[in-house]
C-alpha positions in Angstrom: 27.2 10.2 -12.4 28.9 13.0 -10.5 26.7 14.8 -8.0 27.2 18.5 -8.3 27.3 20.8 -5.2 25.0 23.8 -5.1 28.1 26.1 -5.4 29.2 24.3 -8.6 25.6 24.5 -10.1 25.4 28.2 -9.3 28.8 28.8 -10.9 27.8 26.8 -14.0 24.4 28.7 -14.3 26.0 32.1 -13.6 29.1 31.7 -15.7 28.4 28.9 -18.1 31.9 29.3 -19.6 31.8 25.6 -20.6 28.6 26.1 -22.7 26.7 23.5 -20.7 23.4 25.4 -20.8 23.5 25.7 -24.6 24.5 22.1 -24.9 21.6 21.0 -22.7 19.2 23.1 -24.6 20.4 21.6 -27.9 20.3 18.0 -26.5 16.7 18.5 -25.2 15.6 20.0 -28.5 17.2 17.1 -30.5 15.6 14.6 -28.1 12.2 16.2 -28.6 12.6 16.4 -32.3 13.6 12.7 -32.5 10.9 11.8 -30.0 13.5 9.8 -28.1 12.6 10.7 -24.5 12.6 7.3 -22.7 11.0 8.9 -19.7 8.0 10.3 -21.5 6.3 6.9 -21.8 6.8 6.3 -18.0 4.3 9.0 -17.2 1.5 7.8 -19.5 -1.2 6.0 -17.5 -1.3 2.4 -18.4 -4.9 1.9 -17.2 -6.8 5.3 -17.1 -10.0 3.5 -16.1 -8.2 2.0 -13.1 -7.3 5.6 -12.0 -10.9 6.6 -12.3 -11.8 3.7 -10.0 -9.3 4.8 -7.4 -10.3 8.5 -7.4 -12.9 8.2 -4.7 -10.5 6.4 -2.5 -7.8 9.0 -3.0 -10.2 11.8 -2.4 -11.1 10.3 1.0 -7.5 10.0 2.1 -7.1 12.0 5.3 -4.1 14.3 5.3 -1.9 14.5 8.4 0.2 17.5 9.4 3.8 16.7 10.3 6.5 18.9 11.7 9.6 18.9 9.5 12.2 21.3 10.8 12.9 24.8 11.8 12.7 27.5 9.2 16.3 28.3 10.0 17.2 24.8 8.6 16.2 26.0 5.1 18.1 29.2 4.2 16.3 31.8 2.0 16.7 31.0 -1.7 17.4 27.3 -1.1 15.6 24.0 -0.7 16.1 20.9 1.5 14.9 17.3 1.2 12.8 15.5 3.9 11.2 12.1 4.2 7.7 12.2 5.7 5.3 9.4 6.1 7.0 7.4 3.3 7.1 10.3 0.9 10.1 12.3 -0.3 9.4 16.1 0.0 11.5 19.1 -1.0 10.9 22.3 1.0 11.9 25.6 -0.5 12.3 28.9 1.3 12.1 31.9 -1.1 14.0 35.1 -0.5 10.7 36.7 -0.1 9.9 34.5 2.9 7.5 32.1 1.3 7.8 28.4 2.1 6.7 25.8 -0.5 6.7 22.0 -0.4 6.8 19.8 -3.5 7.8 16.4 -4.6 11.5 15.8 -4.0 12.4 14.5 -7.4 12.4 16.1 -10.9 9.5 14.7 -12.9 11.8 14.4 -15.9 14.8 12.3 -14.7 14.2 12.0 -10.9 17.0 14.4 -9.9 16.9 16.1 -6.4 14.8 19.3 -6.9 16.1 20.7 -3.6 19.5 21.2 -5.3 17.8 23.6 -7.8 18.0 27.4 -7.7 15.1 29.5 -6.3 14.4 33.0 -7.7 11.2 34.6 -6.6 8.6 31.8 -6.9 10.5 30.1 -9.7 12.5 26.9 -9.2 15.2 26.3 -11.8 16.4 22.8 -12.3 19.7 23.6 -14.0 20.7 20.0 -15.1 17.8 19.9 -17.6 17.0 23.7 -17.8 13.5 23.0 -16.6 11.7 25.8 -14.6 8.7 25.5 -12.3 6.5 28.1 -10.7 6.3 27.0 -7.0 3.1 28.9 -6.4 1.1 27.4 -9.3 2.9 24.0 -9.6 3.1 24.6 -13.3 6.1 23.9 -15.5 7.4 27.2 -17.1 9.9 25.3 -19.2 9.4 21.6 -19.5 6.5 19.3 -19.8 5.4 18.2 -16.3 4.0 20.1 -13.3 4.9 19.4 -9.7 3.0 17.6 -6.9 2.8 20.1 -4.0 1.9 19.7 -0.4 0.1 22.2 2.0 2.8 23.8 4.2 2.8 26.4 6.9 5.3 28.0 9.4 4.1 28.3 12.9 4.8 31.4 15.2 7.8 29.5 16.7 9.4 29.2 13.2 8.7 25.5 12.7 7.8 24.2 9.3 4.7 21.9 9.1 3.6 20.0 6.0 0.4 18.0 5.4 0.8 14.6 3.8 
């Protein structure tokens, strides 16, 4: 599978002379109609009662704040991937100055979300035409929301995330 550069993705989304967006929309619709999404089953809990048993343990987990990078390392309108305490995190810097931290991989096919496009508080994952609202974690187009992390920028311009 060819990894596309951000410039190529932007050109495809802006121009789409190859009709990729239309083809992806059609393939997604056909897949949903045929109920052939092999990844859909992967997100169904196999033992919901086991999750209920773990909930008190998860709720007690103490979050730790970690310094990731300088705000200058994440240009406005873009995202970057980081590995923190064994977790892969994508950090997005909106053109409005907000900073958001989410899971690094697309919940659909595990592609790198940091390569997506940021407009306002919306993250667009162009390879599957999914859209996410970074402020609410909800999918605007697609079926799965995003895991987010508390994030802040200190007065020195350093990005801190809690994991």
